[in-house]
C-alpha positions in Angstrom: 84.1 188.7 -35.6 82.5 191.8 -34.1 83.4 192.6 -30.5 80.8 192.9 -27.7 81.1 196.7 -27.8 80.5 196.7 -31.6 77.5 194.5 -31.3 75.9 196.5 -28.5 76.6 199.8 -30.3 75.1 198.4 -33.5 72.0 197.1 -31.6 71.6 200.5 -29.8 71.6 202.3 -33.1 69.0 199.9 -34.6 66.8 200.0 -31.5 66.7 203.8 -31.2 65.9 204.1 -34.8 63.0 201.6 -34.7 59.8 203.1 -33.5 58.4 199.6 -32.6 61.1 198.9 -30.0 60.0 200.0 -26.5 62.7 198.3 -24.4 65.4 195.7 -24.6 67.1 193.7 -21.9 70.3 191.7 -22.1 70.3 188.5 -20.0 72.2 185.2 -19.4 76.0 184.7 -19.2 77.0 188.2 -20.4 75.4 189.8 -17.3 76.3 187.1 -14.8 79.1 188.4 -12.5 80.3 184.8 -12.0 79.8 183.8 -15.6 82.5 183.5 -18.2 82.2 184.4 -21.9 84.3 183.6 -25.0 84.0 183.9 -28.7 81.2 181.3 -28.8 79.0 183.0 -26.2 75.8 184.4 -27.6 73.9 187.5 -26.8 70.5 186.9 -25.2 68.3 189.9 -25.8 64.6 190.3 -24.8 62.8 192.8 -27.0 59.6 194.6 -25.8 57.8 196.0 -28.9 54.7 198.0 -29.6 53.5 195.7 -32.3 54.7 192.1 -32.7 53.0 191.5 -36.1 55.9 192.9 -38.2 58.3 190.5 -36.4 55.9 187.6 -37.0 55.5 188.4 -40.7 59.1 188.0 -41.7 62.8 188.3 -40.7 63.7 191.4 -42.8 64.6 193.3 -39.7 67.4 190.9 -38.9 69.4 192.1 -41.9 70.4 195.1 -39.9 72.7 192.9 -37.9 74.5 191.3 -40.9 74.3 188.3 -43.2 73.0 185.1 -41.7 74.2 181.5 -41.7 71.3 179.9 -40.0 68.4 180.8 -37.7 65.9 178.9 -35.5 63.1 178.2 -35.8 62.9 178.4 -39.6 60.0 180.8 -39.4 59.1 183.2 -36.6 57.0 181.5 -33.9 56.7 181.0 -30.2 58.8 178.2 -28.7 58.7 178.4 -24.8 55.9 180.8 -24.2 53.1 181.9 -26.5 53.6 185.5 -25.4 57.1 185.5 -26.8 58.4 185.1 -30.3 61.7 183.3 -30.8 64.5 184.2 -33.3 67.8 182.6 -32.6 70.4 183.7 -35.2 73.9 182.8 -36.1 75.5 185.4 -38.4 78.3 184.8 -40.9 81.0 186.4 -38.8 80.3 183.9 -36.0 78.2 186.2 -33.8 75.0 184.7 -32.4 72.1 186.7 -31.1 69.1 185.0 -29.4 66.1 187.3 -29.6 62.9 186.8 -27.6 60.3 189.3 -28.6 57.0 190.3 -26.9 54.4 193.0 -27.0 53.4 192.6 -23.4 53.3 195.8 -21.4 54.1 194.7 -17.9 57.4 193.4 -16.6 57.3 191.8 -13.1 59.8 193.3 -10.6 61.6 189.9 -10.2 61.5 189.0 -13.9 65.3 189.1 -14.2 66.4 187.7 -10.8 69.2 185.8 -12.6 70.7 189.0 -13.9 70.1 191.6 -16.5 71.3 194.8 -18.2 68.8 197.2 -19.6 70.0 198.1 -23.1 67.3 200.6 -23.9 64.0 201.7 -22.4 62.0 204.3 -24.1 58.9 204.1 -21.9 60.3 203.2 -18.4 59.0 199.6 -18.7 62.0 198.4 -16.6 61.8 201.0 -13.9 60.4 198.6 -11.3 62.9 195.8 -11.8 64.6 194.6 -8.6 68.3 194.0 -8.2 69.0 190.4 -9.1 69.8 187.8 -6.4 71.1 185.3 -8.9 69.4 182.5 -6.9 67.0 181.1 -9.5 69.4 178.2 -10.6 71.1 177.5 -7.2 71.0 173.8 -6.5 68.2 173.0 -4.1 68.3 170.5 -1.3 66.1 167.5 -2.1 63.3 166.4 0.2 63.4 162.9 1.6 60.7 161.9 -0.8 62.4 163.4 -3.9 65.7 161.6 -2.9 64.0 158.2 -2.4 62.0 158.4 -5.6 65.0 159.4 -7.7 67.3 156.6 -6.3 64.6 154.0 -6.7 63.8 155.0 -10.3 67.5 155.0 -11.2 67.8 151.3 -10.2 64.7 150.5 -12.2 65.9 152.2 -15.4 69.4 150.9 -15.0 68.3 147.3 -15.9 67.5 148.5 -19.5 71.2 149.2 -20.3 72.7 145.7 -19.8 69.5 144.2 -21.4 70.1 146.2 -24.6 73.8 145.7 -24.6 73.5 141.9 -24.3 71.0 142.0 -27.2 73.4 144.2 -29.2 70.7 146.9 -29.5 73.1 149.8 -29.4 70.7 152.7 -30.2 68.3 151.8 -27.4 71.2 151.1 -25.0 72.7 154.5 -25.7 69.3 156.2 -25.3 68.8 154.6 -21.9 72.4 155.1 -20.9 73.3 158.6 -22.2 69.9 160.2 -22.0 67.8 158.6 -19.2 70.4 157.4 -16.7 72.8 160.3 -17.2 70.5 163.3 -17.5 67.4 162.1 -15.5 69.3 160.6 -12.6 73.1 160.9 -12.5 73.1 164.6 -13.2 70.7 165.3 -10.4 72.7 163.3 -7.9 76.0 165.0 -8.9 74.2 168.4 -8.5 73.0 167.3 -5.0 76.5 166.2 -4.1 78.0 169.5 -5.2 75.2 171.4 -3.4 75.8 169.5 -0.2 79.5 170.3 -0.3 78.9 174.0 -1.0 76.1 174.7 1.5 73.5 174.7 -1.3 74.8 178.1 -2.6 76.1 177.3 -6.1 75.0 176.8 -9.6 76.4 174.2 -12.0 74.7 175.4 -15.2 72.6 173.6 -17.8 73.3 169.9 -18.2 76.1 170.1 -15.6 78.4 172.2 -17.7 80.2 173.4 -14.6 80.6 170.0 -12.9 84.4 169.9 -13.7 84.8 173.2 -11.8 83.2 171.9 -8.6 84.2 168.2 -8.5 87.6 167.2 -7.1 90.1 165.5 -9.4 89.1 162.0 -8.4 85.3 162.6 -8.7 85.8 164.2 -12.1 87.8 161.3 -13.2 85.0 159.0 -12.0 82.5 161.1 -14.0 84.7 160.8 -17.1 84.8 157.0 -16.7 81.0 157.0 -17.2 81.3 158.2 -20.8 81.6 155.8 -23.7 81.5 155.8 -27.5 80.0 153.1 -29.8 82.1 150.1 -28.7 79.8 147.6 -26.9 82.6 146.5 -24.5 83.4 150.1 -23.7 79.7 150.7 -22.9 79.7 147.7 -20.5 82.6 149.1 -18.6 81.1 152.6 -18.5 77.8 151.3 -17.4 79.2 149.6 -14.3 81.3 152.7 -13.6 78.1 154.7 -13.8 76.3 152.7 -11.2 79.4 152.7 -9.0 79.6 156.5 -9.2 75.9 156.9 -8.7 76.1 154.7 -5.6 79.0 156.6 -4.2 77.5 160.0 -4.6 73.9 159.0 -3.7 75.1 157.4 -0.4 77.1 160.6 0.4 74.1 162.8 -0.2 71.8 160.4 1.8 74.3 160.4 4.7 74.7 164.2 4.6 70.9 164.7 4.7 70.0 161.9 7.1 68.2 159.9 4.3 68.4 156.2 4.0 70.1 154.7 0.9 68.4 151.5 -0.3 71.6 149.3 -0.3 69.6 146.0 -0.6 68.0 147.3 -3.8 71.3 148.5 -5.1 73.0 145.1 -4.5 70.2 143.0 -6.0 69.9 145.1 -9.2 73.7 145.2 -9.6 73.8 141.4 -9.3 71.0 141.1 -11.8 72.9 143.3 -14.3 76.1 141.3 -13.7 74.2 138.0 -14.5 73.1 139.5 -17.8 76.7 140.6 -18.5 78.0 137.1 -17.8 75.3 135.2 -19.7 76.8 133.6 -22.8 73.6 132.1 -24.2 73.1 133.2 -27.7 69.8 134.7 -28.8 67.8 132.7 -31.2 
């Protein structure tokens, strides 16, 4: 596998020899002073070009960086912003480069507040960029309304899991459990809990990838206990561990911020879920 130095030297040679390239900026983990990288870390490069049409037409230009295993999307197109063209590429030596390409001429001074490194700039497009504050993804303190809505909606959606488990509807149960409860509710409460403990000054990364770094040993063990495979009994145990963990952290956040936790709602929904769990009547 090519080293970072080899990749960036190769890119520099290509960019300087391509008249369409006006500027290029490296972003994400490779420019984050608190970030860590390994052999799986990709290169996030934003390309500013004079004419985007050749990049929309085909991917012939990518051959300069080596043979390809797979790329996304299949054909060049915009994915997150119509002004940007997306080409995410995994090369055969394991190197991955995520290109975002645009022909826009103006770069806002705070466009790269989460960190950047200018790789090349032929026309001073990046001259007005400000020093990054790395504050974009810092966990934000929830308002009372945000807290109350999230806690209430967690207890509404929680009832779907035992309902589906009792019916032996594993796909729907896993969707509600692992997708909705975990990533719409539990993840946010864990983030708030970590934010509260760290004076709202830290980031935990996409999908909580840094949770283990910030949670103490007991809390991380509690988080692990919320995970389950395909076994139905295992999912029952993990579900009740999840609502217990959610309760513990949500109450801590509420206490820390002076917000009321709806204990009566919690108890009534929990009892309802337990009744489903303990119902032995067979479905007809």
